N, C-alpha and C positions, 0 to 999 in steps of 0.2 A: 363463362367468365374466364378471363385470363389475368395473370398478374401474380405477384407474390403474396398478396393479402387475401387469398381465396382459401376458405376452409371447406373441407369436404367431410360430410358425415353420412352415415347410413341409418335410415329410419325404417326398420323392417326391411322390405325389399326395395325401398325407394332411396336412391342416392341423391343427396341434397348438397348443392354448392351455394355458398354465400360469402359475402365480403367480411373478412375478419375485422376490418376497421370499424364496423358498426357495433353498437352495443346490443344488437339483437342476438340472442342465444338460440340454440337449436330448439329449446322448449317453446320459445315464442314462435318460431317458424312452424312447428307442429300444431300449435294452437291456432295459428292463422290459416293453415292449410286444411284443417279438419272439416270445416263447413263446406269447402269446395269439394273435397273428396266425397263427403256424404251426399252432396247434391248430385254428383256424377253417378254415384252408386244408385241413388233413387231413380234417376232418369234411365239408367240401364235396366234396372229392375222393371220399371214401367214398360219399357220397350219390349223386354222379354215376355212379360205377361201378355201384352197385346199381340205378340206373334203366336204364342201358344194357345191363347184363348180369345180369338177374334170375335166370337159371339158375345162375350161379356161386355163389349163396347156398345153394342146396339141396345 
């Protein structure tokens, strides 16, 4: 994002950029992003388990 109305915040190790002109706060962004992050985490965990224990799939 470019422009003067861009806010940048850091959430843990994640840098977040969002338009300051909206009424969305950083708390709302974290709430919206949490399910996506959890889904990615679960998919990565499943992939890791399948690599380490391929016999468990059969």
